[in-house]
PDB file of N, CA, C and O in Angstrom, chain B, residues numbered from 101:
ATOM      1  N   MET B 101      -6.103 -20.313  10.793  1.00  0.00           N
ATOM      2  CA  MET B 101      -5.273 -19.181  11.339  1.00  0.00           C
ATOM      3  C   MET B 101      -6.068 -17.909  11.470  1.00  0.00           C
ATOM      4  O   MET B 101      -6.705 -17.525  10.489  1.00  0.00           O
ATOM      5  N   SER B 102      -6.089 -17.265  12.520  1.00  0.00           N
ATOM      6  CA  SER B 102      -6.806 -16.054  12.732  1.00  0.00           C
ATOM      7  C   SER B 102      -6.561 -15.057  11.822  1.00  0.00           C
ATOM      8  O   SER B 102      -5.437 -14.948  11.332  1.00  0.00           O
ATOM      9  N   GLU B 103      -7.578 -14.212  11.486  1.00  0.00           N
ATOM     10  CA  GLU B 103      -7.530 -13.119  10.531  1.00  0.00           C
ATOM     11  C   GLU B 103      -6.322 -12.190  10.874  1.00  0.00           C
ATOM     12  O   GLU B 103      -5.557 -11.865   9.967  1.00  0.00           O
ATOM     13  N   TRP B 104      -6.130 -11.763  12.114  1.00  0.00           N
ATOM     14  CA  TRP B 104      -5.122 -10.829  12.487  1.00  0.00           C
ATOM     15  C   TRP B 104      -3.816 -11.411  12.198  1.00  0.00           C
ATOM     16  O   TRP B 104      -2.942 -10.686  11.722  1.00  0.00           O
ATOM     17  N   LEU B 105      -3.611 -12.523  12.411  1.00  0.00           N
ATOM     18  CA  LEU B 105      -2.244 -13.196  12.143  1.00  0.00           C
ATOM     19  C   LEU B 105      -1.960 -13.211  10.585  1.00  0.00           C
ATOM     20  O   LEU B 105      -0.842 -12.889  10.185  1.00  0.00           O
ATOM     21  N   GLN B 106      -2.944 -13.576   9.715  1.00  0.00           N
ATOM     22  CA  GLN B 106      -2.861 -13.376   8.415  1.00  0.00           C
ATOM     23  C   GLN B 106      -2.482 -12.014   8.012  1.00  0.00           C
ATOM     24  O   GLN B 106      -1.556 -11.858   7.217  1.00  0.00           O
ATOM     25  N   ASP B 107      -3.113 -11.043   8.488  1.00  0.00           N
ATOM     26  CA  ASP B 107      -2.762  -9.740   8.227  1.00  0.00           C
ATOM     27  C   ASP B 107      -1.347  -9.462   8.601  1.00  0.00           C
ATOM     28  O   ASP B 107      -0.590  -8.895   7.814  1.00  0.00           O
ATOM     29  N   LEU B 108      -0.981  -9.847   9.773  1.00  0.00           N
ATOM     30  CA  LEU B 108       0.439  -9.479  10.304  1.00  0.00           C
ATOM     31  C   LEU B 108       1.384 -10.115   9.263  1.00  0.00           C
ATOM     32  O   LEU B 108       2.359  -9.479   8.862  1.00  0.00           O
ATOM     33  N   GLU B 109       1.127 -11.300   8.838  1.00  0.00           N
ATOM     34  CA  GLU B 109       2.143 -11.959   7.950  1.00  0.00           C
ATOM     35  C   GLU B 109       1.969 -11.193   6.601  1.00  0.00           C
ATOM     36  O   GLU B 109       3.003 -11.126   5.936  1.00  0.00           O
ATOM     37  N   ALA B 110       1.020 -10.689   6.145  1.00  0.00           N
ATOM     38  CA  ALA B 110       0.964  -9.860   4.920  1.00  0.00           C
ATOM     39  C   ALA B 110       1.816  -8.426   5.119  1.00  0.00           C
ATOM     40  O   ALA B 110       2.449  -7.872   4.220  1.00  0.00           O
ATOM     41  N   LEU B 111       1.709  -8.037   6.255  1.00  0.00           N
ATOM     42  CA  LEU B 111       2.438  -6.733   6.456  1.00  0.00           C
ATOM     43  C   LEU B 111       3.828  -7.085   6.521  1.00  0.00           C
ATOM     44  O   LEU B 111       4.642  -6.372   5.933  1.00  0.00           O
ATOM     45  N   GLU B 112       4.235  -8.191   7.223  1.00  0.00           N
ATOM     46  CA  GLU B 112       5.588  -8.641   7.323  1.00  0.00           C
ATOM     47  C   GLU B 112       6.302  -8.838   5.816  1.00  0.00           C
ATOM     48  O   GLU B 112       7.404  -8.406   5.478  1.00  0.00           O
ATOM     49  N   ALA B 113       5.433  -9.552   5.075  1.00  0.00           N
ATOM     50  CA  ALA B 113       5.949  -9.960   3.740  1.00  0.00           C
ATOM     51  C   ALA B 113       6.263  -8.553   2.897  1.00  0.00           C
ATOM     52  O   ALA B 113       7.257  -8.410   2.185  1.00  0.00           O
ATOM     53  N   ILE B 114       5.302  -7.606   3.094  1.00  0.00           N
ATOM     54  CA  ILE B 114       5.455  -6.304   2.268  1.00  0.00           C
ATOM     55  C   ILE B 114       6.717  -5.554   2.839  1.00  0.00           C
ATOM     56  O   ILE B 114       7.459  -4.958   2.058  1.00  0.00           O
ATOM     57  N   SER B 115       6.947  -5.575   4.082  1.00  0.00           N
ATOM     58  CA  SER B 115       8.069  -4.946   4.719  1.00  0.00           C
ATOM     59  C   SER B 115       9.398  -5.451   4.274  1.00  0.00           C
ATOM     60  O   SER B 115      10.399  -4.743   4.381  1.00  0.00           O
ATOM     61  N   ARG B 116       9.440  -6.699   3.759  1.00  0.00           N
ATOM     62  CA  ARG B 116      10.690  -7.214   3.258  1.00  0.00           C
ATOM     63  C   ARG B 116      10.848  -6.906   1.718  1.00  0.00           C
ATOM     64  O   ARG B 116      11.777  -7.429   1.102  1.00  0.00           O
ATOM     65  N   ASP B 117      10.022  -6.127   1.136  1.00  0.00           N
ATOM     66  CA  ASP B 117      10.174  -5.812  -0.309  1.00  0.00           C
ATOM     67  C   ASP B 117      10.270  -4.258  -0.366  1.00  0.00           C
ATOM     68  O   ASP B 117       9.259  -3.562  -0.270  1.00  0.00           O
ATOM     69  N   PRO B 118      11.498  -3.743  -0.524  1.00  0.00           N
ATOM     70  CA  PRO B 118      11.691  -2.302  -0.498  1.00  0.00           C
ATOM     71  C   PRO B 118      10.948  -1.530  -1.682  1.00  0.00           C
ATOM     72  O   PRO B 118      10.557  -0.376  -1.507  1.00  0.00           O
ATOM     73  N   ASP B 119      10.781  -2.147  -2.792  1.00  0.00           N
ATOM     74  CA  ASP B 119       9.973  -1.564  -3.811  1.00  0.00           C
ATOM     75  C   ASP B 119       8.481  -1.431  -3.469  1.00  0.00           C
ATOM     76  O   ASP B 119       7.865  -0.407  -3.762  1.00  0.00           O
ATOM     77  N   ALA B 120       7.973  -2.347  -2.923  1.00  0.00           N
ATOM     78  CA  ALA B 120       6.418  -2.367  -2.472  1.00  0.00           C
ATOM     79  C   ALA B 120       6.283  -1.463  -1.424  1.00  0.00           C
ATOM     80  O   ALA B 120       5.300  -0.722  -1.405  1.00  0.00           O
ATOM     81  N   CYS B 121       7.253  -1.407  -0.415  1.00  0.00           N
ATOM     82  CA  CYS B 121       7.200  -0.464   0.734  1.00  0.00           C
ATOM     83  C   CYS B 121       7.223   0.962   0.198  1.00  0.00           C
ATOM     84  O   CYS B 121       6.358   1.714   0.645  1.00  0.00           O
ATOM     85  N   GLU B 122       7.994   1.392  -0.600  1.00  0.00           N
ATOM     86  CA  GLU B 122       8.229   2.641  -1.245  1.00  0.00           C
ATOM     87  C   GLU B 122       6.712   3.075  -1.881  1.00  0.00           C
ATOM     88  O   GLU B 122       6.084   4.090  -1.579  1.00  0.00           O
ATOM     89  N   ILE B 123       6.330   2.097  -2.777  1.00  0.00           N
ATOM     90  CA  ILE B 123       4.921   2.391  -3.469  1.00  0.00           C
ATOM     91  C   ILE B 123       3.858   2.545  -2.453  1.00  0.00           C
ATOM     92  O   ILE B 123       3.117   3.527  -2.487  1.00  0.00           O
ATOM     93  N   LEU B 124       3.751   1.676  -1.599  1.00  0.00           N
ATOM     94  CA  LEU B 124       2.619   1.814  -0.654  1.00  0.00           C
ATOM     95  C   LEU B 124       2.645   2.839   0.422  1.00  0.00           C
ATOM     96  O   LEU B 124       1.626   3.255   0.973  1.00  0.00           O
ATOM     97  N   LEU B 125       3.882   3.237   0.705  1.00  0.00           N
ATOM     98  CA  LEU B 125       3.996   4.494   1.611  1.00  0.00           C
ATOM     99  C   LEU B 125       3.625   5.707   0.872  1.00  0.00           C
ATOM    100  O   LEU B 125       2.944   6.594   1.386  1.00  0.00           O
ATOM    101  N   ARG B 126       4.068   5.750  -0.326  1.00  0.00           N
ATOM    102  CA  ARG B 126       3.577   6.968  -1.203  1.00  0.00           C
ATOM    103  C   ARG B 126       2.127   6.926  -1.296  1.00  0.00           C
ATOM    104  O   ARG B 126       1.570   8.011  -1.125  1.00  0.00           O
ATOM    105  N   MET B 127       1.366   5.884  -1.537  1.00  0.00           N
ATOM    106  CA  MET B 127      -0.010   5.750  -1.487  1.00  0.00           C
ATOM    107  C   MET B 127      -0.641   6.203  -0.140  1.00  0.00           C
ATOM    108  O   MET B 127      -1.641   6.920  -0.115  1.00  0.00           O
ATOM    109  N   ALA B 128      -0.078   5.798   0.865  1.00  0.00           N
ATOM    110  CA  ALA B 128      -0.510   6.158   2.267  1.00  0.00           C
ATOM    111  C   ALA B 128      -0.378   7.809   2.332  1.00  0.00           C
ATOM    112  O   ALA B 128      -1.283   8.505   2.793  1.00  0.00           O
ATOM    113  N   ALA B 129       0.769   8.307   1.853  1.00  0.00           N
ATOM    114  CA  ALA B 129       0.831   9.743   2.012  1.00  0.00           C
ATOM    115  C   ALA B 129      -0.188  10.499   1.099  1.00  0.00           C
ATOM    116  O   ALA B 129      -0.650  11.595   1.415  1.00  0.00           O
ATOM    117  N   LEU B 130      -0.511   9.830  -0.074  1.00  0.00           N
ATOM    118  CA  LEU B 130      -1.448  10.564  -0.816  1.00  0.00           C
ATOM    119  C   LEU B 130      -2.892  10.444  -0.167  1.00  0.00           C
ATOM    120  O   LEU B 130      -3.754  11.309  -0.323  1.00  0.00           O
ATOM    121  N   ALA B 131      -3.063   9.336   0.544  1.00  0.00           N
ATOM    122  CA  ALA B 131      -4.373   9.104   1.238  1.00  0.00           C
ATOM    123  C   ALA B 131      -4.500  10.066   2.355  1.00  0.00           C
ATOM    124  O   ALA B 131      -5.598  10.555   2.623  1.00  0.00           O
ATOM    125  N   HIS B 132      -3.414  10.365   3.030  1.00  0.00           N
ATOM    126  CA  HIS B 132      -3.393  11.364   4.212  1.00  0.00           C
ATOM    127  C   HIS B 132      -3.699  12.778   3.554  1.00  0.00           C
ATOM    128  O   HIS B 132      -4.374  13.615   4.154  1.00  0.00           O
ATOM    129  N   GLU B 133      -3.192  12.992   2.348  1.00  0.00           N
ATOM    130  CA  GLU B 133      -3.469  14.287   1.768  1.00  0.00           C
ATOM    131  C   GLU B 133      -4.733  14.418   1.051  1.00  0.00           C
ATOM    132  O   GLU B 133      -5.051  15.492   0.541  1.00  0.00           O
ATOM    133  N   GLY B 134      -5.499  13.336   0.986  1.00  0.00           N
ATOM    134  CA  GLY B 134      -6.767  13.363   0.202  1.00  0.00           C
ATOM    135  C   GLY B 134      -6.536  13.358  -1.351  1.00  0.00           C
ATOM    136  O   GLY B 134      -7.372  13.812  -2.133  1.00  0.00           O
ATOM    137  N   ARG B 135      -5.459  12.866  -1.701  1.00  0.00           N
ATOM    138  CA  ARG B 135      -5.181  12.930  -3.190  1.00  0.00           C
ATOM    139  C   ARG B 135      -5.130  11.645  -3.865  1.00  0.00           C
ATOM    140  O   ARG B 135      -4.536  11.523  -4.936  1.00  0.00           O
ATOM    141  N   THR B 136      -5.802  10.555  -3.215  1.00  0.00           N
ATOM    142  CA  THR B 136      -5.887   9.254  -3.810  1.00  0.00           C
ATOM    143  C   THR B 136      -6.538   9.308  -5.176  1.00  0.00           C
ATOM    144  O   THR B 136      -6.100   8.598  -6.081  1.00  0.00           O
ATOM    145  N   GLY B 137      -7.490  10.061  -5.348  1.00  0.00           N
ATOM    146  CA  GLY B 137      -8.309  10.161  -6.670  1.00  0.00           C
ATOM    147  C   GLY B 137      -7.414  10.569  -7.731  1.00  0.00           C
ATOM    148  O   GLY B 137      -7.503  10.003  -8.821  1.00  0.00           O
ATOM    149  N   THR B 138      -6.535  11.516  -7.536  1.00  0.00           N
ATOM    150  CA  THR B 138      -5.546  11.884  -8.561  1.00  0.00           C
ATOM    151  C   THR B 138      -4.544  10.620  -8.996  1.00  0.00           C
ATOM    152  O   THR B 138      -4.219  10.367 -10.156  1.00  0.00           O
ATOM    153  N   PHE B 139      -4.186   9.983  -7.968  1.00  0.00           N
ATOM    154  CA  PHE B 139      -3.342   8.835  -8.301  1.00  0.00           C
ATOM    155  C   PHE B 139      -4.135   7.829  -9.104  1.00  0.00           C
ATOM    156  O   PHE B 139      -3.636   7.288 -10.091  1.00  0.00           O
ATOM    157  N   LEU B 140      -5.307   7.586  -8.711  1.00  0.00           N
ATOM    158  CA  LEU B 140      -6.236   6.613  -9.433  1.00  0.00           C
ATOM    159  C   LEU B 140      -6.364   7.040 -10.908  1.00  0.00           C
ATOM    160  O   LEU B 140      -6.263   6.224 -11.824  1.00  0.00           O
ATOM    161  N   ASP B 141      -6.567   8.221 -11.077  1.00  0.00           N
ATOM    162  CA  ASP B 141      -6.903   8.811 -12.488  1.00  0.00           C
ATOM    163  C   ASP B 141      -5.476   8.670 -13.356  1.00  0.00           C
ATOM    164  O   ASP B 141      -5.498   8.321 -14.536  1.00  0.00           O
ATOM    165  N   GLU B 142      -4.331   8.953 -12.702  1.00  0.00           N
ATOM    166  CA  GLU B 142      -3.160   8.689 -13.429  1.00  0.00           C
ATOM    167  C   GLU B 142      -2.847   7.216 -13.606  1.00  0.00           C
ATOM    168  O   GLU B 142      -2.332   6.849 -14.662  1.00  0.00           O
ATOM    169  N   LEU B 143      -3.117   6.365 -12.663  1.00  0.00           N
ATOM    170  CA  LEU B 143      -2.976   5.045 -12.777  1.00  0.00           C
ATOM    171  C   LEU B 143      -3.769   4.396 -13.922  1.00  0.00           C
ATOM    172  O   LEU B 143      -3.230   3.547 -14.632  1.00  0.00           O
ATOM    173  N   HIS B 144      -5.125   4.808 -14.125  1.00  0.00           N
ATOM    174  CA  HIS B 144      -5.792   4.334 -15.128  1.00  0.00           C
ATOM    175  C   HIS B 144      -5.537   4.853 -16.567  1.00  0.00           C
ATOM    176  O   HIS B 144      -5.924   4.314 -17.604  1.00  0.00           O
ATOM    177  N   SER B 145      -4.861   5.923 -16.455  1.00  0.00           N
ATOM    178  CA  SER B 145      -4.388   6.446 -17.907  1.00  0.00           C
ATOM    179  C   SER B 145      -2.986   5.959 -18.325  1.00  0.00           C
ATOM    180  O   SER B 145      -2.547   6.266 -19.433  1.00  0.00           O
ATOM    181  N   ASP B 146      -2.284   5.216 -17.476  1.00  0.00           N
ATOM    182  CA  ASP B 146      -0.905   4.771 -17.681  1.00  0.00           C
ATOM    183  C   ASP B 146      -0.953   3.604 -18.712  1.00  0.00           C
ATOM    184  O   ASP B 146      -1.523   2.545 -18.447  1.00  0.00           O
ATOM    185  N   GLY B 147      -0.355   3.834 -19.854  1.00  0.00           N
ATOM    186  CA  GLY B 147      -0.302   2.834 -20.812  1.00  0.00           C
ATOM    187  C   GLY B 147       0.736   1.731 -20.680  1.00  0.00           C
ATOM    188  O   GLY B 147       0.856   0.818 -21.498  1.00  0.00           O
ATOM    189  N   ASP B 148       1.509   1.893 -19.540  1.00  0.00           N
ATOM    190  CA  ASP B 148       2.654   0.948 -19.601  1.00  0.00           C
ATOM    191  C   ASP B 148       2.359  -0.216 -18.576  1.00  0.00           C
ATOM    192  O   ASP B 148       3.086  -1.209 -18.541  1.00  0.00           O
ATOM    193  N   LEU B 149       1.350  -0.074 -17.803  1.00  0.00           N
ATOM    194  CA  LEU B 149       0.863  -1.133 -16.899  1.00  0.00           C
ATOM    195  C   LEU B 149      -0.223  -1.898 -17.485  1.00  0.00           C
ATOM    196  O   LEU B 149      -1.052  -1.421 -18.261  1.00  0.00           O
ATOM    197  N   ASP B 150      -0.183  -3.246 -17.038  1.00  0.00           N
ATOM    198  CA  ASP B 150      -1.146  -4.116 -17.629  1.00  0.00           C
ATOM    199  C   ASP B 150      -2.351  -4.096 -16.643  1.00  0.00           C
ATOM    200  O   ASP B 150      -2.181  -3.710 -15.486  1.00  0.00           O
ATOM    201  N   ARG B 151      -3.572  -4.510 -17.095  1.00  0.00           N
ATOM    202  CA  ARG B 151      -4.803  -4.346 -16.351  1.00  0.00           C
ATOM    203  C   ARG B 151      -4.795  -5.007 -15.117  1.00  0.00           C
ATOM    204  O   ARG B 151      -5.425  -4.466 -14.208  1.00  0.00           O
ATOM    205  N   ASP B 152      -4.156  -6.172 -14.865  1.00  0.00           N
ATOM    206  CA  ASP B 152      -4.054  -6.744 -13.560  1.00  0.00           C
ATOM    207  C   ASP B 152      -3.325  -5.892 -12.519  1.00  0.00           C
ATOM    208  O   ASP B 152      -3.785  -5.634 -11.406  1.00  0.00           O
ATOM    209  N   THR B 153      -2.163  -5.488 -12.979  1.00  0.00           N
ATOM    210  CA  THR B 153      -1.433  -4.571 -12.081  1.00  0.00           C
ATOM    211  C   THR B 153      -2.222  -3.327 -11.683  1.00  0.00           C
ATOM    212  O   THR B 153      -2.316  -3.010 -10.497  1.00  0.00           O
ATOM    213  N   LYS B 154      -2.796  -2.611 -12.670  1.00  0.00           N
ATOM    214  CA  LYS B 154      -3.672  -1.441 -12.341  1.00  0.00           C
ATOM    215  C   LYS B 154      -4.869  -1.782 -11.368  1.00  0.00           C
ATOM    216  O   LYS B 154      -5.283  -0.948 -10.563  1.00  0.00           O
ATOM    217  N   GLY B 155      -5.393  -3.021 -11.479  1.00  0.00           N
ATOM    218  CA  GLY B 155      -6.468  -3.337 -10.749  1.00  0.00           C
ATOM    219  C   GLY B 155      -5.959  -3.646  -9.258  1.00  0.00           C
ATOM    220  O   GLY B 155      -6.596  -3.256  -8.279  1.00  0.00           O
ATOM    221  N   ALA B 156      -4.914  -4.285  -9.169  1.00  0.00           N
ATOM    222  CA  ALA B 156      -4.280  -4.387  -7.722  1.00  0.00           C
ATOM    223  C   ALA B 156      -3.934  -3.160  -7.134  1.00  0.00           C
ATOM    224  O   ALA B 156      -4.301  -2.853  -6.000  1.00  0.00           O
ATOM    225  N   LEU B 157      -3.140  -2.337  -7.961  1.00  0.00           N
ATOM    226  CA  LEU B 157      -2.794  -1.045  -7.298  1.00  0.00           C
ATOM    227  C   LEU B 157      -4.012  -0.167  -6.847  1.00  0.00           C
ATOM    228  O   LEU B 157      -4.048   0.464  -5.790  1.00  0.00           O
ATOM    229  N   ALA B 158      -4.949  -0.207  -7.736  1.00  0.00           N
ATOM    230  CA  ALA B 158      -6.341   0.566  -7.463  1.00  0.00           C
ATOM    231  C   ALA B 158      -6.952   0.041  -6.099  1.00  0.00           C
ATOM    232  O   ALA B 158      -7.318   0.814  -5.214  1.00  0.00           O
ATOM    233  N   GLU B 159      -7.028  -1.293  -6.007  1.00  0.00           N
ATOM    234  CA  GLU B 159      -7.647  -1.812  -4.839  1.00  0.00           C
ATOM    235  C   GLU B 159      -6.766  -1.459  -3.579  1.00  0.00           C
ATOM    236  O   GLU B 159      -7.346  -1.192  -2.526  1.00  0.00           O
ATOM    237  N   LEU B 160      -5.568  -1.449  -3.634  1.00  0.00           N
ATOM    238  CA  LEU B 160      -4.731  -1.144  -2.540  1.00  0.00           C
ATOM    239  C   LEU B 160      -4.855   0.398  -2.192  1.00  0.00           C
ATOM    240  O   LEU B 160      -4.904   0.784  -1.024  1.00  0.00           O
ATOM    241  N   ALA B 161      -4.903   1.267  -3.297  1.00  0.00           N
ATOM    242  CA  ALA B 161      -4.912   2.697  -3.033  1.00  0.00           C
ATOM    243  C   ALA B 161      -6.281   3.008  -2.446  1.00  0.00           C
ATOM    244  O   ALA B 161      -6.420   3.937  -1.649  1.00  0.00           O
ATOM    245  N   SER B 162      -7.247   2.272  -2.817  1.00  0.00           N
ATOM    246  CA  SER B 162      -8.575   2.608  -2.422  1.00  0.00           C
ATOM    247  C   SER B 162      -8.914   2.170  -0.868  1.00  0.00           C
ATOM    248  O   SER B 162      -9.988   2.443  -0.332  1.00  0.00           O
ATOM    249  N   ASP B 163      -7.955   1.525  -0.290  1.00  0.00           N
ATOM    250  CA  ASP B 163      -7.951   0.861   1.029  1.00  0.00           C
ATOM    251  C   ASP B 163      -7.213   1.604   2.139  1.00  0.00           C
ATOM    252  O   ASP B 163      -6.301   1.056   2.757  1.00  0.00           O
ATOM    253  N   ALA B 164      -7.632   2.932   2.406  1.00  0.00           N
ATOM    254  CA  ALA B 164      -6.844   3.798   3.262  1.00  0.00           C
ATOM    255  C   ALA B 164      -6.546   3.148   4.678  1.00  0.00           C
ATOM    256  O   ALA B 164      -5.522   3.389   5.316  1.00  0.00           O
ATOM    257  N   SER B 165      -7.520   2.327   5.083  1.00  0.00           N
ATOM    258  CA  SER B 165      -7.222   1.724   6.498  1.00  0.00           C
ATOM    259  C   SER B 165      -6.050   0.685   6.364  1.00  0.00           C
ATOM    260  O   SER B 165      -5.264   0.624   7.310  1.00  0.00           O
ATOM    261  N   PHE B 166      -5.869  -0.088   5.347  1.00  0.00           N
ATOM    262  CA  PHE B 166      -4.753  -0.855   5.034  1.00  0.00           C
ATOM    263  C   PHE B 166      -3.485  -0.092   5.023  1.00  0.00           C
ATOM    264  O   PHE B 166      -2.552  -0.434   5.750  1.00  0.00           O
ATOM    265  N   LEU B 167      -3.407   0.991   4.180  1.00  0.00           N
ATOM    266  CA  LEU B 167      -2.365   1.809   3.973  1.00  0.00           C
ATOM    267  C   LEU B 167      -1.786   2.354   5.187  1.00  0.00           C
ATOM    268  O   LEU B 167      -0.575   2.326   5.404  1.00  0.00           O
ATOM    269  N   PHE B 168      -2.709   2.888   6.043  1.00  0.00           N
ATOM    270  CA  PHE B 168      -2.450   3.441   7.380  1.00  0.00           C
ATOM    271  C   PHE B 168      -1.910   2.394   8.268  1.00  0.00           C
ATOM    272  O   PHE B 168      -0.894   2.629   8.922  1.00  0.00           O
ATOM    273  N   ALA B 169      -2.535   1.212   8.345  1.00  0.00           N
ATOM    274  CA  ALA B 169      -1.970   0.182   9.134  1.00  0.00           C
ATOM    275  C   ALA B 169      -0.498  -0.348   8.656  1.00  0.00           C
ATOM    276  O   ALA B 169       0.373  -0.698   9.452  1.00  0.00           O
ATOM    277  N   LEU B 170      -0.365  -0.354   7.344  1.00  0.00           N
ATOM    278  CA  LEU B 170       0.988  -0.672   6.909  1.00  0.00           C
ATOM    279  C   LEU B 170       1.938   0.406   7.266  1.00  0.00           C
ATOM    280  O   LEU B 170       3.026   0.067   7.731  1.00  0.00           O
ATOM    281  N   GLU B 171       1.666   1.655   7.109  1.00  0.00           N
ATOM    282  CA  GLU B 171       2.466   2.717   7.490  1.00  0.00           C
ATOM    283  C   GLU B 171       2.875   2.704   8.848  1.00  0.00           C
ATOM    284  O   GLU B 171       4.061   2.868   9.132  1.00  0.00           O
ATOM    285  N   ASP B 172       1.891   2.499   9.830  1.00  0.00           N
ATOM    286  CA  ASP B 172       2.090   2.256  11.291  1.00  0.00           C
ATOM    287  C   ASP B 172       3.059   0.980  11.529  1.00  0.00           C
ATOM    288  O   ASP B 172       4.048   1.045  12.260  1.00  0.00           O
ATOM    289  N   TYR B 173       2.713  -0.050  10.914  1.00  0.00           N
ATOM    290  CA  TYR B 173       3.584  -1.195  11.099  1.00  0.00           C
ATOM    291  C   TYR B 173       5.005  -1.004  10.744  1.00  0.00           C
ATOM    292  O   TYR B 173       5.916  -1.381  11.482  1.00  0.00           O
ATOM    293  N   LEU B 174       5.199  -0.382   9.542  1.00  0.00           N
ATOM    294  CA  LEU B 174       6.579  -0.200   9.046  1.00  0.00           C
ATOM    295  C   LEU B 174       7.288   0.827  10.066  1.00  0.00           C
ATOM    296  O   LEU B 174       8.452   0.644  10.421  1.00  0.00           O
ATOM    297  N   THR B 175       6.605   1.797  10.465  1.00  0.00           N
ATOM    298  CA  THR B 175       7.240   2.837  11.442  1.00  0.00           C
ATOM    299  C   THR B 175       7.573   2.155  12.723  1.00  0.00           C
ATOM    300  O   THR B 175       8.646   2.386  13.281  1.00  0.00           O
ATOM    301  N   ARG B 176       6.663   1.288  13.232  1.00  0.00           N
ATOM    302  CA  ARG B 176       7.086   0.695  14.534  1.00  0.00           C
ATOM    303  C   ARG B 176       8.111  -0.310  14.513  1.00  0.00           C
ATOM    304  O   ARG B 176       8.952  -0.417  15.406  1.00  0.00           O
ATOM    305  N   THR B 177       8.041  -1.116  13.406  1.00  0.00           N
ATOM    306  CA  THR B 177       9.069  -2.221  13.321  1.00  0.00           C
ATOM    307  C   THR B 177      10.333  -1.622  12.820  1.00  0.00           C
ATOM    308  O   THR B 177      11.360  -2.294  12.918  1.00  0.00           O
ATOM    309  N   ALA B 178      10.377  -0.390  12.275  1.00  0.00           N
ATOM    310  CA  ALA B 178      11.842   0.135  11.887  1.00  0.00           C
ATOM    311  C   ALA B 178      12.531   0.598  13.222  1.00  0.00           C
ATOM    312  O   ALA B 178      13.753   0.728  13.293  1.00  0.00           O
ATOM    313  N   ARG B 179      11.666   0.845  14.297  1.00  0.00           N
ATOM    314  CA  ARG B 179      12.290   1.329  15.603  1.00  0.00           C
ATOM    315  C   ARG B 179      12.879   0.178  16.298  1.00  0.00           C
ATOM    316  O   ARG B 179      13.847   0.289  17.051  1.00  0.00           O
ATOM    317  N   VAL B 180      12.219  -1.045  16.009  1.00  0.00           N
ATOM    318  CA  VAL B 180      12.626  -2.308  16.833  1.00  0.00           C
ATOM    319  C   VAL B 180      14.008  -2.875  16.075  1.00  0.00           C
ATOM    320  O   VAL B 180      14.884  -3.427  16.741  1.00  0.00           O
ATOM    321  N   HIS B 181      14.123  -2.709  14.744  1.00  0.00           N
ATOM    322  CA  HIS B 181      15.164  -3.227  14.052  1.00  0.00           C
ATOM    323  C   HIS B 181      16.240  -2.239  14.050  1.00  0.00           C
ATOM    324  O   HIS B 181      17.302  -2.484  13.477  1.00  0.00           O
TER     325      HIS B 181
END
């Protein structure tokens, strides 16, 4: 399967999870504002999250191009549906 199709499937899977959409769109907004570092600091100091969850969220928050692509995908597909 080509890489772009895998990416599209990942975006579609995320779009079907309202909680994931909310979190990732908030991360995208922080990235637009240049505040990702603040989020990462708070994430690492959060005692309620396990190490794996923190690692996954930190990886996503550090990938602005993914967050912006997801934001664009959700905006465009919301118009269609």
